[in-house]
C-alpha positions as CSV (number, residue, x, y, z in Angstrom):
1,M,-8.1,-10.5,35.9
2,D,-11.5,-9.2,34.7
3,T,-11.1,-6.1,36.8
4,L,-7.6,-5.4,35.4
5,A,-9.0,-5.7,31.8
6,S,-11.8,-3.2,32.5
7,L,-9.4,-0.8,34.2
8,I,-7.1,-0.9,31.2
9,S,-9.9,-0.4,28.7
10,A,-11.3,2.5,30.8
11,L,-7.8,4.1,30.8
12,A,-7.4,3.6,27.1
13,S,-10.8,5.0,26.3
14,G,-10.2,8.0,28.5
15,E,-6.9,8.6,26.8
16,A,-8.5,8.3,23.4
17,K,-11.3,10.7,24.4
18,A,-8.7,13.2,25.7
19,A,-6.7,12.9,22.5
20,L,-9.8,13.4,20.4
21,Q,-10.7,16.5,22.4
22,K,-7.2,17.9,22.0
23,A,-7.2,17.3,18.2
24,R,-10.6,19.0,17.9
25,T,-9.4,22.0,19.8
26,A,-6.3,22.2,17.7
27,A,-8.3,22.0,14.5
28,I,-10.6,24.8,15.6
29,L,-7.7,27.0,16.5
30,Y,-5.8,26.3,13.3
31,G,-8.9,27.0,11.3
32,L,-9.5,30.3,13.1
33,A,-5.8,31.3,12.6
34,A,-6.1,30.4,8.8
35,V,-9.2,32.6,8.5
36,L,-7.5,35.5,10.2
37,A,-4.3,35.1,8.1
38,L,-6.5,35.2,4.9
39,C,-8.1,38.4,6.1
40,G,-4.7,39.9,6.8
41,V,-3.5,38.9,3.3
42,G,-6.6,40.4,1.8
43,F,-6.0,43.7,3.5
44,L,-2.3,43.7,2.4
45,V,-3.4,43.0,-1.2
46,G,-6.0,45.8,-0.9
47,A,-3.3,48.2,0.5
48,A,-0.9,47.3,-2.3
49,Y,-3.7,47.9,-4.9
50,I,-4.5,51.4,-3.4
51,W,-0.8,52.3,-3.4
52,L,-0.3,51.2,-7.0
53,A,-3.6,52.8,-8.1
54,A,-2.4,56.1,-6.6
55,R,1.0,55.7,-8.3
56,F,0.1,54.3,-11.7
57,G,-3.7,54.7,-12.0
58,P,-6.5,52.3,-11.3
59,L,-6.5,50.6,-14.7
60,A,-2.8,49.8,-14.7
61,A,-3.0,48.6,-11.1
62,S,-6.0,46.3,-11.9
63,L,-4.2,44.9,-14.9
64,G,-1.0,44.4,-12.9
65,F,-2.8,42.6,-10.2
66,G,-4.8,40.4,-12.6
67,V,-1.7,39.4,-14.6
68,G,0.2,38.8,-11.3
69,F,-2.4,36.5,-9.9
70,L,-2.8,34.6,-13.2
71,V,1.0,34.0,-13.2
72,I,1.0,32.8,-9.6
73,A,-2.0,30.5,-10.4
74,G,0.0,29.1,-13.4
75,L,3.1,28.5,-11.3
76,V,1.0,26.7,-8.7
77,L,-0.5,24.4,-11.3
78,V,2.9,23.7,-12.9
79,I,4.5,22.9,-9.6
80,H,1.6,20.6,-8.7
81,K,1.9,18.8,-12.0
82,L,5.6,18.3,-11.5
83,A,5.2,17.1,-8.0
84,A,2.3,14.7,-9.0
85,G,4.7,12.7,-11.2
86,A,7.2,12.4,-8.3
87,R,4.4,11.4,-5.9
88,A,3.1,8.8,-8.3
89,K,6.6,7.2,-8.7
90,R,7.0,7.2,-4.9
91,R,3.6,5.5,-4.4
92,A,4.5,2.9,-7.1
93,R,7.8,2.1,-5.3
94,E,5.9,1.9,-2.0
95,R,3.3,-0.5,-3.5
96,Q,6.0,-2.6,-5.0
97,A,7.8,-2.8,-1.7
98,D,4.5,-3.8,0.0
99,V,3.7,-6.5,-2.5
100,T,7.3,-7.9,-2.2
101,A,7.0,-7.9,1.6
102,M,3.6,-9.6,1.4
103,G,4.9,-12.2,-1.0
104,I,7.9,-12.9,1.3
105,A,5.6,-13.2,4.3
106,V,3.2,-15.6,2.5
107,G,6.1,-17.7,1.2
108,L,7.6,-17.9,4.7
109,S,4.3,-18.8,6.2
110,L,3.8,-21.6,3.6
111,L,7.3,-22.9,3.8
112,P,6.9,-25.3,6.8
113,A,3.8,-26.9,5.2
114,L,5.6,-27.3,1.9
115,L,8.7,-28.8,3.5
116,R,6.6,-31.5,5.3
117,S,5.6,-33.2,2.1
118,K,7.8,-34.6,-0.7
119,A,5.8,-32.9,-3.4
120,G,6.1,-29.6,-1.4
121,L,9.9,-30.1,-1.2
122,G,10.0,-30.3,-5.0
123,A,7.8,-27.2,-5.2
124,V,10.4,-25.3,-3.1
125,V,13.6,-26.7,-4.6
126,A,12.6,-26.4,-8.3
127,P,12.1,-22.6,-8.3
128,A,15.1,-22.1,-6.2
129,L,17.3,-24.0,-8.7
130,A,15.7,-22.0,-11.5
131,V,16.6,-18.7,-9.8
132,V,20.2,-20.0,-9.2
133,A,20.5,-21.1,-12.8
134,Y,19.2,-17.8,-14.2
135,A,21.7,-15.9,-11.9
136,I,24.6,-18.0,-13.3
137,Y,23.4,-17.4,-16.9
138,R,23.2,-13.7,-16.3
139,E,26.6,-13.6,-14.8
140,N,28.2,-15.5,-17.7
141,A,26.2,-13.9,-20.6
142,R,28.3,-11.6,-22.7
143,P,26.7,-8.2,-23.2
144,G,26.7,-6.8,-26.7
145,P,28.0,-3.3,-27.5
146,P,25.5,-0.7,-26.2
147,N,24.9,1.1,-29.5
148,A,25.1,-1.9,-31.9
149,D,22.4,-2.6,-34.4
150,P,20.6,-5.9,-33.5
151,E,20.7,-7.0,-37.2
152,E,24.6,-6.6,-37.4
153,R,25.2,-8.9,-34.4
154,P,26.9,-12.3,-35.3
């Protein structure tokens, strides 16, 4: 059994080492591709500037490029700001779901211990009855008009 465990751990560590090597190689290649892509974009921007400078003059081309890049930067910031709100809401929903799942798991893990004692049975039944009573109340409560003034209600 000891030999089998060492064989499995050697296999797992070998696979982990291979995966790490593969990820490192991919990161290096993607980094190199990004640098080359940035150089290509730089040359394209330079070519566009030369073409516009020949057509409209160097001052107009410089002003156009400056304004264009500032507008693009502004758009990037606005899009980031709008997306940040959506990301924050999504993270809040995920946190709430995690807390709910954790609460359910803790409750279920404590349930057998609580059900063994008479005091624990009361601790389980009383909140359950309160939840049922609140649900019945909410179902039978009459909602008021949506736009009514609270002072004018009977």
